[in-house]
FIKOLZA-1660 file (N, C-alpha, C; in steps of 0.1 Angstrom, whole numbers, plus 5000, padded with zeros to 4 digits):
% residues 143
   i   px   py   pz ch aa at
   1 5196 5236 4942  A  X  N
   1 5196 5223 4948  A  X CA
   1 5198 5212 4937  A  X  C
   2 5204 5201 4941  A  X  N
   2 5205 5190 4932  A  X CA
   2 5193 5182 4932  A  X  C
   3 5190 5176 4920  A  X  N
   3 5178 5168 4919  A  X CA
   3 5182 5153 4921  A  X  C
   4 5173 5145 4926  A  X  N
   4 5175 5131 4928  A  X CA
   4 5176 5125 4915  A  X  C
   5 5186 5116 4913  A  X  N
   5 5188 5110 4900  A  X CA
   5 5177 5100 4897  A  X  C
   6 5171 5094 4907  A  X  N
   6 5161 5084 4904  A  X CA
   6 5147 5090 4904  A  X  C
   7 5146 5103 4905  A  X  N
   7 5133 5109 4902  A  X CA
   7 5130 5109 4888  A  X  C
   8 5118 5106 4884  A  X  N
   8 5114 5105 4870  A  X CA
   8 5111 5119 4864  A  X  C
   9 5111 5129 4873  A  X  N
   9 5108 5143 4869  A  X CA
   9 5121 5151 4869  A  X  C
  10 5121 5162 4861  A  X  N
  10 5133 5171 4862  A  X CA
  10 5129 5184 4869  A  X  C
  11 5117 5186 4871  A  X  N
  11 5113 5200 4877  A  X CA
  11 5111 5200 4892  A  X  C
  12 5114 5189 4899  A  X  N
  12 5113 5189 4913  A  X CA
  12 5127 5189 4919  A  X  C
  13 5129 5198 4929  A  X  N
  13 5142 5198 4936  A  X CA
  13 5142 5187 4947  A  X  C
  14 5154 5185 4952  A  X  N
  14 5156 5174 4962  A  X CA
  14 5146 5175 4974  A  X  C
  15 5144 5186 4979  A  X  N
  15 5135 5188 4991  A  X CA
  15 5121 5184 4987  A  X  C
  16 5116 5188 4975  A  X  N
  16 5103 5185 4971  A  X CA
  16 5102 5170 4969  A  X  C
  17 5112 5164 4963  A  X  N
  17 5112 5149 4961  A  X CA
  17 5111 5142 4974  A  X  C
  18 5120 5146 4983  A  X  N
  18 5120 5140 4997  A  X CA
  18 5107 5141 5004  A  X  C
  19 5100 5153 5003  A  X  N
  19 5087 5155 5009  A  X CA
  19 5077 5145 5004  A  X  C
  20 5077 5143 4991  A  X  N
  20 5067 5134 4984  A  X CA
  20 5071 5120 4989  A  X  C
  21 5083 5116 4989  A  X  N
  21 5087 5103 4993  A  X CA
  21 5083 5100 5007  A  X  C
  22 5085 5109 5016  A  X  N
  22 5081 5107 5030  A  X CA
  22 5066 5106 5031  A  X  C
  23 5058 5115 5024  A  X  N
  23 5044 5115 5025  A  X CA
  23 5038 5101 5020  A  X  C
  24 5044 5096 5009  A  X  N
  24 5039 5083 5004  A  X CA
  24 5043 5072 5014  A  X  C
  25 5055 5072 5019  A  X  N
  25 5058 5062 5029  A  X CA
  25 5049 5062 5041  A  X  C
  26 5046 5074 5046  A  X  N
  26 5037 5075 5057  A  X CA
  26 5023 5070 5054  A  X  C
  27 5018 5072 5042  A  X  N
  27 5005 5067 5037  A  X CA
  27 5005 5052 5037  A  X  C
  28 5017 5046 5032  A  X  N
  28 5018 5032 5032  A  X CA
  28 5018 5026 5046  A  X  C
  29 5025 5032 5055  A  X  N
  29 5024 5028 5069  A  X CA
  29 5010 5028 5075  A  X  C
  30 5003 5039 5072  A  X  N
  30 4989 5041 5077  A  X CA
  30 4981 5029 5072  A  X  C
  31 4983 5025 5059  A  X  N
  31 4975 5014 5053  A  X CA
  31 4979 5001 5060  A  X  C
  32 4992 4999 5062  A  X  N
  32 4996 4986 5068  A  X CA
  32 4991 4984 5082  A  X  C
  33 4991 4995 5089  A  X  N
  33 4987 4995 5103  A  X CA
  33 4972 4997 5106  A  X  C
  34 4964 4997 5095  A  X  N
  34 4949 4999 5097  A  X CA
  34 4944 4988 5105  A  X  C
  35 4935 4992 5115  A  X  N
  35 4930 4982 5124  A  X CA
  35 4916 4977 5120  A  X  C
  36 4910 4983 5110  A  X  N
  36 4897 4979 5105  A  X CA
  36 4895 4982 5090  A  X  C
  37 4885 4976 5084  A  X  N
  37 4883 4978 5070  A  X CA
  37 4881 4992 5066  A  X  C
  38 4874 5000 5074  A  X  N
  38 4871 5014 5071  A  X CA
  38 4884 5022 5070  A  X  C
  39 4893 5019 5079  A  X  N
  39 4906 5026 5079  A  X CA
  39 4914 5022 5067  A  X  C
  40 4914 5009 5064  A  X  N
  40 4922 5004 5053  A  X CA
  40 4917 5009 5040  A  X  C
  41 4904 5009 5038  A  X  N
  41 4897 5013 5026  A  X CA
  41 4899 5028 5023  A  X  C
  42 4900 5035 5034  A  X  N
  42 4901 5050 5033  A  X CA
  42 4915 5054 5027  A  X  C
  43 4924 5044 5026  A  X  N
  43 4937 5047 5020  A  X CA
  43 4937 5046 5005  A  X  C
  44 4925 5043 4999  A  X  N
  44 4924 5041 4985  A  X CA
  44 4915 5052 4979  A  X  C
  45 4918 5056 4966  A  X  N
  45 4910 5065 4958  A  X CA
  45 4897 5057 4955  A  X  C
  46 4886 5064 4953  A  X  N
  46 4874 5058 4949  A  X CA
  46 4877 5051 4935  A  X  C
  47 4872 5038 4934  A  X  N
  47 4874 5031 4921  A  X CA
  47 4888 5026 4919  A  X  C
  48 4897 5025 4929  A  X  N
  48 4910 5021 4927  A  X CA
  48 4910 5007 4921  A  X  C
  49 4921 5004 4913  A  X  N
  49 4923 4990 4907  A  X CA
  49 4932 4982 4917  A  X  C
  50 4928 4970 4919  A  X  N
  50 4935 4961 4929  A  X CA
  50 4938 4948 4923  A  X  C
  51 4950 4943 4923  A  X  N
  51 4954 4930 4919  A  X CA
  51 4961 4923 4930  A  X  C
  52 4959 4910 4931  A  X  N
  52 4966 4902 4942  A  X CA
  52 4968 4888 4937  A  X  C
  53 4981 4884 4938  A  X  N
  53 4985 4870 4935  A  X CA
  53 4979 4865 4922  A  X  C
  54 4981 4873 4912  A  X  N
  54 4976 4868 4898  A  X CA
  54 4962 4870 4895  A  X  C
  55 4954 4877 4903  A  X  N
  55 4940 4880 4901  A  X CA
  55 4938 4895 4901  A  X  C
  56 4929 4899 4892  A  X  N
  56 4925 4913 4892  A  X CA
  56 4911 4914 4897  A  X  C
  57 4909 4922 4907  A  X  N
  57 4895 4924 4912  A  X CA
  57 4886 4930 4901  A  X  C
  58 4874 4925 4899  A  X  N
  58 4865 4930 4889  A  X CA
  58 4860 4944 4892  A  X  C
  59 4861 4948 4904  A  X  N
  59 4857 4962 4908  A  X CA
  59 4863 4965 4922  A  X  C
  60 4863 4978 4925  A  X  N
  60 4868 4982 4938  A  X CA
  60 4858 4977 4949  A  X  C
  61 4845 4977 4946  A  X  N
  61 4836 4972 4956  A  X CA
  61 4838 4957 4959  A  X  C
  62 4841 4949 4949  A  X  N
  62 4845 4935 4951  A  X CA
  62 4856 4934 4961  A  X  C
  63 4867 4942 4958  A  X  N
  63 4878 4942 4967  A  X CA
  63 4874 4947 4981  A  X  C
  64 4866 4957 4982  A  X  N
  64 4862 4963 4995  A  X CA
  64 4854 4953 5003  A  X  C
  65 4846 4945 4996  A  X  N
  65 4838 4934 5003  A  X CA
  65 4848 4924 5009  A  X  C
  66 4858 4920 5001  A  X  N
  66 4868 4910 5006  A  X CA
  66 4876 4916 5018  A  X  C
  67 4879 4929 5017  A  X  N
  67 4886 4936 5028  A  X CA
  67 4877 4936 5041  A  X  C
  68 4865 4939 5039  A  X  N
  68 4856 4939 5051  A  X CA
  68 4855 4925 5057  A  X  C
  69 4854 4915 5049  A  X  N
  69 4853 4901 5054  A  X CA
  69 4866 4898 5061  A  X  C
  70 4878 4902 5055  A  X  N
  70 4890 4899 5062  A  X CA
  70 4891 4905 5075  A  X  C
  71 4888 4918 5077  A  X  N
  71 4889 4925 5090  A  X CA
  71 4878 4920 5099  A  X  C
  72 4867 4915 5095  A  X  N
  72 4857 4909 5104  A  X CA
  72 4862 4897 5110  A  X  C
  73 4870 4889 5103  A  X  N
  73 4876 4877 5108  A  X CA
  73 4890 4878 5114  A  X  C
  74 4895 4890 5115  A  X  N
  74 4908 4892 5120  A  X CA
  74 4907 4893 5135  A  X  C
  75 4915 4885 5142  A  X  N
  75 4915 4885 5157  A  X CA
  75 4926 4895 5161  A  X  C
  76 4938 4893 5156  A  X  N
  76 4949 4903 5160  A  X CA
  76 4960 4902 5150  A  X  C
  77 4967 4913 5148  A  X  N
  77 4979 4914 5140  A  X CA
  77 4991 4912 5148  A  X  C
  78 4999 4902 5145  A  X  N
  78 5010 4899 5153  A  X CA
  78 5023 4906 5147  A  X  C
  79 5023 4909 5134  A  X  N
  79 5034 4915 5128  A  X CA
  79 5030 4922 5115  A  X  C
  80 5034 4935 5113  A  X  N
  80 5031 4942 5101  A  X CA
  80 5043 4951 5098  A  X  C
  81 5051 4947 5088  A  X  N
  81 5064 4954 5086  A  X CA
  81 5066 4956 5071  A  X  C
  82 5070 4968 5068  A  X  N
  82 5076 4970 5055  A  X CA
  82 5091 4969 5057  A  X  C
  83 5097 4959 5051  A  X  N
  83 5112 4957 5052  A  X CA
  83 5120 4966 5044  A  X  C
  84 5115 4969 5032  A  X  N
  84 5123 4977 5022  A  X CA
  84 5112 4985 5014  A  X  C
  85 5115 4998 5013  A  X  N
  85 5105 5006 5006  A  X CA
  85 5113 5015 4996  A  X  C
  86 5108 5016 4984  A  X  N
  86 5113 5024 4973  A  X CA
  86 5102 5033 4968  A  X  C
  87 5105 5045 4966  A  X  N
  87 5095 5054 4960  A  X CA
  87 5101 5061 4948  A  X  C
  88 5093 5060 4937  A  X  N
  88 5097 5067 4924  A  X CA
  88 5087 5078 4923  A  X  C
  89 5091 5090 4922  A  X  N
  89 5082 5102 4920  A  X CA
  89 5080 5103 4905  A  X  C
  90 5068 5103 4901  A  X  N
  90 5064 5104 4887  A  X CA
  90 5060 5119 4883  A  X  C
  91 5053 5125 4893  A  X  N
  91 5049 5139 4891  A  X CA
  91 5047 5145 4905  A  X  C
  92 5044 5157 4906  A  X  N
  92 5043 5164 4919  A  X CA
  92 5031 5158 4927  A  X  C
  93 5022 5151 4920  A  X  N
  93 5010 5145 4926  A  X CA
  93 5009 5130 4923  A  X  C
  94 5019 5123 4918  A  X  N
  94 5019 5109 4915  A  X CA
  94 5032 5103 4919  A  X  C
  95 5032 5091 4926  A  X  N
  95 5044 5084 4930  A  X CA
  95 5041 5069 4930  A  X  C
  96 5051 5061 4928  A  X  N
  96 5050 5047 4929  A  X CA
  96 5058 5041 4940  A  X  C
  97 5052 5034 4949  A  X  N
  97 5059 5027 4960  A  X CA
  97 5060 5012 4957  A  X  C
  98 5072 5007 4959  A  X  N
  98 5074 4993 4958  A  X CA
  98 5081 4989 4971  A  X  C
  99 5076 4978 4977  A  X  N
  99 5081 4974 4990  A  X CA
  99 5080 4959 4992  A  X  C
 100 5089 4954 5001  A  X  N
 100 5087 4941 5006  A  X CA
 100 5079 4942 5019  A  X  C
 101 5071 4932 5022  A  X  N
 101 5062 4932 5033  A  X CA
 101 5062 4919 5040  A  X  C
 102 5061 4919 5054  A  X  N
 102 5058 4907 5062  A  X CA
 102 5046 4910 5070  A  X  C
 103 5037 4901 5071  A  X  N
 103 5024 4902 5078  A  X CA
 103 5021 4889 5085  A  X  C
 104 5019 4889 5098  A  X  N
 104 5014 4878 5105  A  X CA
 104 5002 4882 5113  A  X  C
 105 4992 4873 5113  A  X  N
 105 4980 4876 5120  A  X CA
 105 4973 4863 5125  A  X  C
 106 4964 4865 5134  A  X  N
 106 4957 4854 5140  A  X CA
 106 4942 4857 5138  A  X  C
 107 4934 4848 5132  A  X  N
 107 4920 4851 5130  A  X CA
 107 4912 4848 5143  A  X  C
 108 4899 4851 5142  A  X  N
 108 4890 4850 5154  A  X CA
 108 4889 4835 5159  A  X  C
 109 4892 4825 5151  A  X  N
 109 4892 4812 5156  A  X CA
 109 4906 4806 5159  A  X  C
 110 4916 4815 5159  A  X  N
 110 4929 4811 5163  A  X CA
 110 4939 4806 5153  A  X  C
 111 4935 4807 5140  A  X  N
 111 4943 4803 5129  A  X CA
 111 4953 4814 5125  A  X  C
 112 4966 4811 5125  A  X  N
 112 4976 4820 5123  A  X CA
 112 4980 4820 5108  A  X  C
 113 4982 4832 5102  A  X  N
 113 4986 4834 5088  A  X CA
 113 4999 4842 5088  A  X  C
 114 5009 4837 5081  A  X  N
 114 5022 4844 5080  A  X CA
 114 5024 4846 5065  A  X  C
 115 5026 4858 5061  A  X  N
 115 5028 4862 5047  A  X CA
 115 5041 4870 5046  A  X  C
 116 5048 4868 5034  A  X  N
 116 5059 4875 5030  A  X CA
 116 5058 4877 5015  A  X  C
 117 5060 4890 5011  A  X  N
 117 5058 4892 4997  A  X CA
 117 5063 4906 4993  A  X  C
 118 5058 4910 4981  A  X  N
 118 5061 4923 4975  A  X CA
 118 5048 4930 4972  A  X  C
 119 5049 4943 4973  A  X  N
 119 5037 4952 4971  A  X CA
 119 5041 4964 4963  A  X  C
 120 5033 4967 4954  A  X  N
 120 5035 4979 4946  A  X CA
 120 5022 4987 4945  A  X  C
 121 5023 5000 4947  A  X  N
 121 5011 5009 4946  A  X CA
 121 5014 5022 4940  A  X  C
 122 5005 5027 4931  A  X  N
 122 5005 5040 4926  A  X CA
 122 4997 5049 4935  A  X  C
 123 5004 5059 4941  A  X  N
 123 4998 5069 4950  A  X CA
 123 4995 5082 4942  A  X  C
 124 4983 5087 4945  A  X  N
 124 4979 5100 4939  A  X CA
 124 4976 5109 4950  A  X  C
 125 4980 5122 4949  A  X  N
 125 4977 5132 4959  A  X CA
 125 4966 5140 4954  A  X  C
 126 4955 5141 4963  A  X  N
 126 4944 5149 4960  A  X CA
 126 4940 5155 4974  A  X  C
 127 4938 5168 4974  A  X  N
 127 4933 5175 4986  A  X CA
 127 4943 5173 4998  A  X  C
 128 4956 5172 4995  A  X  N
 128 4965 5171 5006  A  X CA
 128 4967 5157 5011  A  X  C
 129 4961 5147 5005  A  X  N
 129 4962 5133 5009  A  X CA
 129 4967 5124 4998  A  X  C
 130 4977 5116 5002  A  X  N
 130 4982 5106 4992  A  X CA
 130 4974 5093 4994  A  X  C
 131 4967 5088 4983  A  X  N
 131 4959 5076 4984  A  X CA
 131 4963 5067 4972  A  X  C
 132 4960 5054 4974  A  X  N
 132 4963 5044 4964  A  X CA
 132 4953 5045 4953  A  X  C
 133 4958 5045 4940  A  X  N
 133 4949 5045 4929  A  X CA
 133 4950 5031 4922  A  X  C
 134 4961 5024 4923  A  X  N
 134 4963 5011 4918  A  X CA
 134 4973 5004 4927  A  X  C
 135 4970 4991 4929  A  X  N
 135 4978 4983 4938  A  X CA
 135 4979 4969 4934  A  X  C
 136 4991 4963 4935  A  X  N
 136 4994 4949 4932  A  X CA
 136 5002 4943 4943  A  X  C
 137 4999 4931 4948  A  X  N
 137 5007 4924 4958  A  X CA
 137 5008 4910 4953  A  X  C
 138 5019 4904 4958  A  X  N
 138 5021 4889 4956  A  X CA
 138 5029 4884 4968  A  X  C
 139 5025 4872 4972  A  X  N
 139 5031 4866 4984  A  X CA
 139 5038 4853 4980  A  X  C
 140 5048 4850 4987  A  X  N
 140 5055 4837 4986  A  X CA
 140 5045 4826 4990  A  X  C
 141 5046 4814 4983  A  X  N
 141 5039 4802 4987  A  X CA
 141 5045 4796 4999  A  X  C
 142 5037 4790 5008  A  X  N
 142 5042 4783 5019  A  X CA
 142 5047 4769 5016  A  X  C
 143 5043 4764 5004  A  X  N
 143 5047 4750 5001  A  X CA
 143 5061 4748 4996  A  X  C
% end
């Protein structure tokens, strides 16, 4: 079998690479469609590193607290879409996903938020699950 030219490994065949790519994309969709903080946080490895819009969270627990507060105030998700997704396979158990994302939601008091940006995450497979070990996102400014 031919190997994918953009795979960073030489020892995975095309079917193995494609299976990893699909599993990582499915994990990303699971994260994007999470309906509560528990489901969203379950998509991360314990102690994951998270950065957002120029800030690095001091700890995963700090990020988790912000995520819980976000979901507590979330009324409804109006749009959650990965527009473009690219996966680079680094090893049989490590891959990097880079994607463009659009997200629109309305909070519990009726304030709507529309976001468009880019998202990059390192996914690690452990025990048959692909989870985020490091994530960075940045969104366009509305101004």
